[in-house]
Z-matrix of the N, CA and C atoms (Angstrom, degrees):
N
C 1 1.447
C 2 1.521 1 108.54
N 3 1.301 2 116.28 1 131.59
C 4 1.463 3 120.90 2 -177.99
C 5 1.522 4 110.55 3 -76.27
N 6 1.296 5 115.35 4 145.02
C 7 1.464 6 121.00 5 176.40
C 8 1.519 7 108.32 6 -92.08
N 9 1.305 8 117.23 7 144.87
C 10 1.456 9 122.64 8 -179.89
C 11 1.515 10 108.96 9 -100.74
N 12 1.313 11 116.07 10 128.99
C 13 1.460 12 120.99 11 174.87
C 14 1.513 13 108.50 12 -103.48
N 15 1.321 14 116.40 13 141.38
C 16 1.460 15 120.02 14 175.83
C 17 1.517 16 109.19 15 -63.54
N 18 1.319 17 116.08 16 139.55
C 19 1.460 18 121.45 17 -179.80
C 20 1.521 19 108.35 18 -95.27
N 21 1.323 20 115.73 19 118.64
C 22 1.462 21 121.06 20 179.80
C 23 1.524 22 108.96 21 -81.20
N 24 1.317 23 116.23 22 125.35
C 25 1.455 24 120.98 23 -178.77
C 26 1.514 25 111.94 24 -92.85
N 27 1.331 26 116.50 25 -168.29
C 28 1.462 27 120.41 26 -178.89
C 29 1.526 28 111.68 27 -69.99
N 30 1.314 29 115.01 28 157.86
C 31 1.462 30 121.41 29 177.67
C 32 1.522 31 108.48 30 -73.42
N 33 1.332 32 116.01 31 130.35
C 34 1.459 33 121.76 32 -177.68
C 35 1.526 34 110.80 33 -89.41
N 36 1.325 35 117.13 34 -44.87
C 37 1.465 36 121.54 35 -178.95
C 38 1.521 37 108.77 36 -153.82
N 39 1.347 38 116.23 37 155.41
C 40 1.456 39 119.46 38 177.76
C 41 1.518 40 110.49 39 -151.03
N 42 1.328 41 114.35 40 156.19
C 43 1.460 42 121.66 41 177.28
C 44 1.525 43 108.65 42 -139.94
N 45 1.341 44 115.39 43 157.90
C 46 1.464 45 121.78 44 178.13
C 47 1.520 46 108.23 45 -126.30
N 48 1.331 47 115.58 46 132.85
C 49 1.459 48 122.11 47 176.24
C 50 1.521 49 108.61 48 -116.79
N 51 1.330 50 116.95 49 136.21
C 52 1.459 51 122.45 50 174.73
C 53 1.518 52 107.35 51 -116.71
N 54 1.317 53 116.47 52 118.49
C 55 1.464 54 122.28 53 -177.10
C 56 1.523 55 111.05 54 50.83
N 57 1.333 56 116.35 55 48.40
C 58 1.472 57 125.53 56 176.53
C 59 1.523 58 114.08 57 67.01
N 60 1.322 59 118.92 58 18.16
C 61 1.462 60 122.95 59 177.49
C 62 1.521 61 108.79 60 -119.68
N 63 1.333 62 116.93 61 130.11
C 64 1.455 63 120.92 62 178.96
C 65 1.521 64 109.67 63 -63.52
N 66 1.333 65 116.94 64 124.19
C 67 1.466 66 120.40 65 -178.45
C 68 1.518 67 113.19 66 -118.55
N 69 1.324 68 119.23 67 -21.59
C 70 1.468 69 119.37 68 -178.12
C 71 1.522 70 110.66 69 -159.96
N 72 1.327 71 114.24 70 148.82
C 73 1.462 72 122.13 71 174.07
C 74 1.518 73 108.14 72 -124.50
N 75 1.312 74 115.99 73 154.28
C 76 1.470 75 122.49 74 176.63
C 77 1.526 76 112.32 75 52.63
N 78 1.298 77 116.20 76 57.16
C 79 1.466 78 122.15 77 176.83
C 80 1.525 79 108.32 78 -110.89
N 81 1.305 80 115.71 79 162.57
C 82 1.466 81 118.88 80 169.47
C 83 1.521 82 106.69 81 -112.26
N 84 1.313 83 115.92 82 138.55
C 85 1.458 84 119.52 83 -177.83
C 86 1.514 85 109.66 84 -141.34
N 87 1.314 86 114.54 85 152.96
C 88 1.456 87 121.96 86 176.77
C 89 1.519 88 107.34 87 -121.01
N 90 1.316 89 115.98 88 116.20
C 91 1.457 90 119.91 89 179.42
C 92 1.524 91 109.74 90 -76.28
N 93 1.327 92 116.93 91 147.99
C 94 1.472 93 119.58 92 -177.39
C 95 1.522 94 112.06 93 -70.91
N 96 1.316 95 114.95 94 147.38
C 97 1.457 96 120.79 95 173.80
C 98 1.520 97 109.72 96 -86.04
N 99 1.311 98 116.89 97 153.07
C 100 1.463 99 121.11 98 179.60
C 101 1.523 100 108.17 99 -98.41
N 102 1.328 101 115.60 100 117.00
C 103 1.462 102 121.36 101 -179.71
C 104 1.526 103 108.79 102 -128.73
N 105 1.321 104 115.78 103 130.12
C 106 1.460 105 120.65 104 180.00
C 107 1.524 106 110.50 105 -81.98
N 108 1.342 107 116.02 106 147.30
C 109 1.456 108 120.20 107 170.12
C 110 1.522 109 108.26 108 -65.02
N 111 1.314 110 116.05 109 152.75
C 112 1.463 111 119.65 110 -179.70
C 113 1.524 112 110.23 111 -125.06
N 114 1.305 113 114.88 112 157.91
C 115 1.467 114 121.68 113 176.16
C 116 1.521 115 107.69 114 -131.23
N 117 1.326 116 116.04 115 144.42
C 118 1.463 117 121.17 116 176.59
C 119 1.522 118 109.25 117 -93.70
N 120 1.312 119 116.01 118 125.28
C 121 1.458 120 122.61 119 178.22
C 122 1.525 121 107.08 120 -107.61
N 123 1.346 122 115.48 121 127.80
C 124 1.461 123 119.69 122 -178.31
C 125 1.525 124 109.56 123 -108.96
N 126 1.318 125 114.67 124 115.17
C 127 1.467 126 122.05 125 174.78
C 128 1.521 127 106.12 126 -164.31
N 129 1.313 128 116.64 127 108.40
C 130 1.464 129 121.72 128 -176.04
C 131 1.533 130 110.40 129 56.36
N 132 1.320 131 116.18 130 39.14
C 133 1.468 132 122.07 131 -177.23
C 134 1.515 133 109.78 132 124.12
N 135 1.304 134 116.66 133 -174.92
C 136 1.462 135 121.40 134 179.32
C 137 1.523 136 110.08 135 -109.48
N 138 1.324 137 114.83 136 140.71
C 139 1.452 138 120.69 137 175.93
C 140 1.523 139 107.43 138 -136.07
N 141 1.313 140 116.88 139 129.94
C 142 1.454 141 121.68 140 178.15
C 143 1.522 142 108.53 141 -95.10
N 144 1.331 143 115.86 142 125.39
C 145 1.460 144 121.98 143 -175.52
C 146 1.525 145 108.84 144 -119.90
N 147 1.345 146 118.45 145 131.84
C 148 1.465 147 119.57 146 175.51
C 149 1.524 148 110.82 147 -72.11
N 150 1.323 149 116.08 148 140.97
C 151 1.465 150 121.72 149 177.22
C 152 1.526 151 107.70 150 -95.86
N 153 1.313 152 115.53 151 97.90
C 154 1.460 153 120.76 152 -176.84
C 155 1.530 154 109.02 153 -63.95
N 156 1.322 155 116.15 154 131.32
C 157 1.459 156 120.95 155 -179.62
C 158 1.512 157 113.32 156 101.67
N 159 1.343 158 117.88 157 -18.53
C 160 1.460 159 121.58 158 177.08
C 161 1.524 160 108.49 159 -110.51
N 162 1.323 161 116.49 160 124.37
C 163 1.460 162 121.14 161 -175.29
C 164 1.518 163 111.58 162 -111.22
N 165 1.326 164 115.99 163 149.16
C 166 1.462 165 121.81 164 171.78
C 167 1.527 166 108.26 165 -67.56
N 168 1.343 167 116.74 166 161.57
C 169 1.452 168 120.26 167 173.09
C 170 1.518 169 108.79 168 -62.02
N 171 1.316 170 116.21 169 138.12
C 172 1.454 171 120.70 170 -178.54
C 173 1.520 172 109.29 171 -111.42
N 174 1.312 173 116.02 172 146.11
C 175 1.458 174 121.18 173 -176.94
C 176 1.522 175 109.67 174 -125.97
N 177 1.315 176 115.61 175 129.49
C 178 1.454 177 123.57 176 178.69
C 179 1.517 178 107.83 177 -107.31
N 180 1.322 179 117.88 178 134.65
C 181 1.465 180 118.89 179 177.23
C 182 1.520 181 109.53 180 -122.10
N 183 1.332 182 115.07 181 136.98
C 184 1.463 183 122.68 182 179.52
C 185 1.521 184 107.28 183 -127.27
N 186 1.329 185 116.87 184 130.21
C 187 1.462 186 121.56 185 179.37
C 188 1.521 187 108.58 186 -120.20
N 189 1.317 188 116.29 187 129.22
C 190 1.464 189 121.61 188 -179.67
C 191 1.516 190 109.00 189 -136.52
N 192 1.319 191 116.70 190 132.02
C 193 1.463 192 121.69 191 173.41
C 194 1.518 193 106.68 192 -100.51
N 195 1.316 194 117.01 193 125.07
C 196 1.456 195 121.07 194 -176.74
C 197 1.519 196 110.68 195 89.21
N 198 1.329 197 116.13 196 -170.33
C 199 1.462 198 121.48 197 -176.02
C 200 1.521 199 109.04 198 -128.59
N 201 1.315 200 116.73 199 135.82
C 202 1.459 201 123.08 200 172.18
C 203 1.520 202 108.07 201 -109.55
N 204 1.336 203 116.12 202 155.92
C 205 1.462 204 119.39 203 174.07
C 206 1.520 205 108.76 204 -64.28
N 207 1.304 206 117.11 205 130.79
C 208 1.456 207 121.28 206 178.86
C 209 1.512 208 114.63 207 89.71
N 210 1.330 209 117.72 208 -1.86
C 211 1.466 210 120.44 209 -179.04
C 212 1.528 211 111.37 210 -62.74
N 213 1.308 212 117.30 211 -30.40
C 214 1.474 213 120.37 212 -178.91
C 215 1.530 214 112.06 213 -67.61
N 216 1.338 215 117.97 214 -18.25
C 217 1.474 216 120.44 215 177.24
C 218 1.520 217 111.70 216 -61.32
N 219 1.325 218 117.00 217 -24.50
C 220 1.459 219 120.60 218 -178.08
C 221 1.517 220 112.23 219 -75.24
N 222 1.323 221 118.50 220 -15.12
C 223 1.465 222 122.20 221 -175.92
C 224 1.521 223 113.66 222 -90.66
N 225 1.311 224 117.92 223 5.48
C 226 1.464 225 119.85 224 179.85
C 227 1.520 226 110.51 225 -69.95
N 228 1.320 227 116.96 226 138.91
C 229 1.466 228 121.64 227 179.15
C 230 1.525 229 110.20 228 -91.08
N 231 1.309 230 115.63 229 66.83
C 232 1.455 231 122.20 230 177.30
C 233 1.524 232 108.43 231 -153.89
N 234 1.324 233 116.49 232 170.97
C 235 1.463 234 119.88 233 178.85
C 236 1.521 235 109.49 234 -61.27
N 237 1.330 236 115.33 235 138.82
C 238 1.456 237 119.94 236 177.57
C 239 1.521 238 109.54 237 -141.15
N 240 1.310 239 114.85 238 153.56
C 241 1.460 240 121.10 239 173.17
C 242 1.520 241 107.90 240 -111.69
N 243 1.323 242 116.27 241 122.69
C 244 1.457 243 121.63 242 178.82
C 245 1.521 244 109.40 243 -107.64
N 246 1.309 245 114.61 244 143.37
C 247 1.460 246 121.25 245 173.63
C 248 1.523 247 107.39 246 -125.62
N 249 1.307 248 116.37 247 123.61
C 250 1.457 249 122.12 248 178.47
C 251 1.519 250 107.62 249 -106.80
N 252 1.328 251 116.43 250 128.68
C 253 1.462 252 121.19 251 177.56
C 254 1.520 253 108.14 252 -123.11
N 255 1.316 254 116.37 253 136.03
C 256 1.457 255 119.08 254 176.22
C 257 1.523 256 110.09 255 -146.49
N 258 1.328 257 114.54 256 157.18
C 259 1.458 258 122.83 257 178.76
C 260 1.515 259 107.56 258 -120.14
N 261 1.323 260 115.88 259 134.72
C 262 1.460 261 119.79 260 176.96
C 263 1.521 262 108.84 261 -137.44
N 264 1.316 263 116.25 262 153.95
C 265 1.459 264 121.34 263 177.01
C 266 1.521 265 109.21 264 -84.31
N 267 1.327 266 115.56 265 138.84
C 268 1.458 267 121.73 266 -178.75
C 269 1.525 268 108.56 267 -125.11
N 270 1.335 269 116.56 268 131.89
C 271 1.458 270 121.81 269 175.51
C 272 1.529 271 107.41 270 -92.04
N 273 1.334 272 116.08 271 119.08
C 274 1.468 273 122.14 272 -178.06
C 275 1.528 274 110.73 273 -81.41
N 276 1.320 275 116.37 274 172.63
C 277 1.465 276 121.61 275 -177.35
C 278 1.523 277 112.98 276 -65.31
N 279 1.338 278 117.50 277 -24.88
C 280 1.466 279 119.77 278 178.87
C 281 1.529 280 112.77 279 -89.17
N 282 1.336 281 117.53 280 4.24
C 283 1.463 282 121.63 281 178.50
C 284 1.514 283 114.37 282 93.30
N 285 1.319 284 117.66 283 -7.48
C 286 1.464 285 120.00 284 179.03
C 287 1.531 286 110.03 285 -77.40
N 288 1.319 287 115.06 286 156.18
C 289 1.462 288 121.39 287 179.23
C 290 1.522 289 108.94 288 -114.82
N 291 1.321 290 116.40 289 136.05
C 292 1.459 291 120.99 290 179.42
C 293 1.523 292 109.10 291 -142.07
N 294 1.341 293 116.95 292 145.56
C 295 1.466 294 118.77 293 175.44
C 296 1.528 295 110.17 294 -74.39
N 297 1.335 296 115.53 295 147.69
C 298 1.464 297 121.25 296 179.38
C 299 1.516 298 108.55 297 -132.86
N 300 1.325 299 116.92 298 128.43
C 301 1.455 300 121.49 299 178.61
C 302 1.519 301 111.21 300 -92.10
N 303 1.319 302 116.76 301 140.46
C 304 1.463 303 122.51 302 -179.37
C 305 1.523 304 109.48 303 -132.22
N 306 1.337 305 116.17 304 153.62
C 307 1.464 306 121.90 305 177.08
C 308 1.519 307 109.34 306 -137.36
N 309 1.324 308 114.91 307 149.16
C 310 1.464 309 121.34 308 172.10
C 311 1.522 310 107.29 309 -137.74
N 312 1.330 311 116.63 310 137.75
C 313 1.458 312 122.00 311 -179.26
C 314 1.524 313 108.83 312 -115.39
N 315 1.336 314 116.17 313 132.44
C 316 1.461 315 121.79 314 -178.68
C 317 1.521 316 108.48 315 -135.37
N 318 1.336 317 116.81 316 132.42
C 319 1.470 318 121.44 317 171.95
C 320 1.513 319 107.27 318 -105.98
N 321 1.322 320 116.21 319 131.09
C 322 1.462 321 120.16 320 -176.47
C 323 1.521 322 110.94 321 -117.49
N 324 1.325 323 114.70 322 152.40
C 325 1.463 324 123.10 323 173.53
C 326 1.515 325 107.27 324 -134.85
N 327 1.330 326 117.97 325 134.25
C 328 1.468 327 118.85 326 178.63
C 329 1.523 328 110.99 327 -67.50
N 330 1.319 329 115.28 328 148.57
C 331 1.468 330 120.27 329 -178.93
C 332 1.506 331 111.23 330 -78.63
């Protein structure tokens, strides 16, 4: 018997918080991917091995059209904690649709 997975729909609304302060609404953002550093091991050929615990530099991108109050808080050259909240519609296994809230937390450091 096949298992049914909920189908995640499009994002309905989103907000961005910087250090617990609302800084932007209706933005598009791309969360960073997690990639491990690798090392090449040479023995009867080359083998690339991931170094667990060491991560590549990660890059977060935020796109906003227009200006929101507090948007300039994101341009500070210091450590910041960002919280991304979004709502999306989800189709359940019985065919009903319900909104689902999601959050992502990111700590940033300037390069």
